[in-house]
C-alpha positions in Angstrom: 75.4 118.5 46.4 73.2 116.4 48.8 71.0 119.1 49.5 70.8 120.0 45.8 69.7 116.2 45.1 67.0 116.0 47.7 65.4 119.8 46.6 65.4 118.0 43.0 63.6 115.1 44.0 61.2 116.8 46.1 60.1 119.4 43.1 59.7 116.0 41.1 57.4 114.6 43.3 55.7 117.8 44.0 55.0 118.3 40.4 53.8 114.9 39.9 51.5 115.0 42.8 50.1 118.3 41.5 49.6 116.7 37.8 47.7 114.2 39.2 45.2 116.0 41.6 43.1 116.2 38.5 42.9 112.4 38.3 42.5 112.0 41.6 39.2 114.0 41.7 38.0 113.0 38.6 39.2 109.3 37.6 37.6 108.8 34.7 39.5 111.6 33.0 42.3 109.2 33.3 40.2 106.4 31.2 38.7 109.1 28.6 40.0 108.7 25.2 40.8 112.2 23.6 39.5 111.7 20.5 36.0 110.2 21.5 36.0 113.2 24.2 36.6 115.8 21.3 34.1 114.1 19.0 31.4 114.2 21.9 31.9 118.1 22.3 31.7 118.5 18.6 28.5 116.4 18.3 27.0 118.2 21.6 28.0 121.7 20.0 26.2 120.8 16.7 23.2 119.0 19.0 22.8 122.4 20.7 22.8 124.6 17.6 19.9 122.3 15.9 18.2 122.5 19.5 18.4 126.3 19.4 16.9 126.3 15.7 20.3 127.7 14.5 20.6 125.0 11.8 17.7 122.8 10.1 17.1 119.2 10.6 18.8 118.2 6.9 21.7 120.4 7.8 22.2 118.8 11.0 22.0 115.3 9.8 24.6 116.4 7.3 26.9 117.4 9.6 26.5 114.8 11.9 27.2 112.4 9.4 30.4 114.1 8.2 31.3 114.0 11.9 30.9 110.8 12.2 32.8 109.8 8.9 36.0 111.9 10.3 35.7 110.1 13.7 35.7 106.5 11.9 38.9 107.8 10.1 40.6 108.9 12.8 40.0 106.2 15.0 41.0 103.8 11.8 44.4 105.8 11.3 45.0 105.6 14.8 44.6 101.8 14.8 47.0 101.5 11.6 49.5 103.3 13.6 49.1 100.9 16.6 49.4 97.8 14.6 52.2 99.2 12.6 54.1 99.9 15.6 53.7 96.0 16.9 
């Protein structure tokens, strides 16, 4: 029984240290907001398609404003949830 408990504890510690290696290698990832990261990826993809001349400037501005509105709406929704839990 004692060996079983020691094995469980070692597995838990090993698993936690494995997951934490990403944060140790890149500490900024611990502090990054997933919502902001996703928004920035979408903006980068949109900008890239504009720079590759796949879309025109008007379409770029239109899609960018839609992305910004969606981001603001999601942030406000999240802030309301946080306020509701207090």
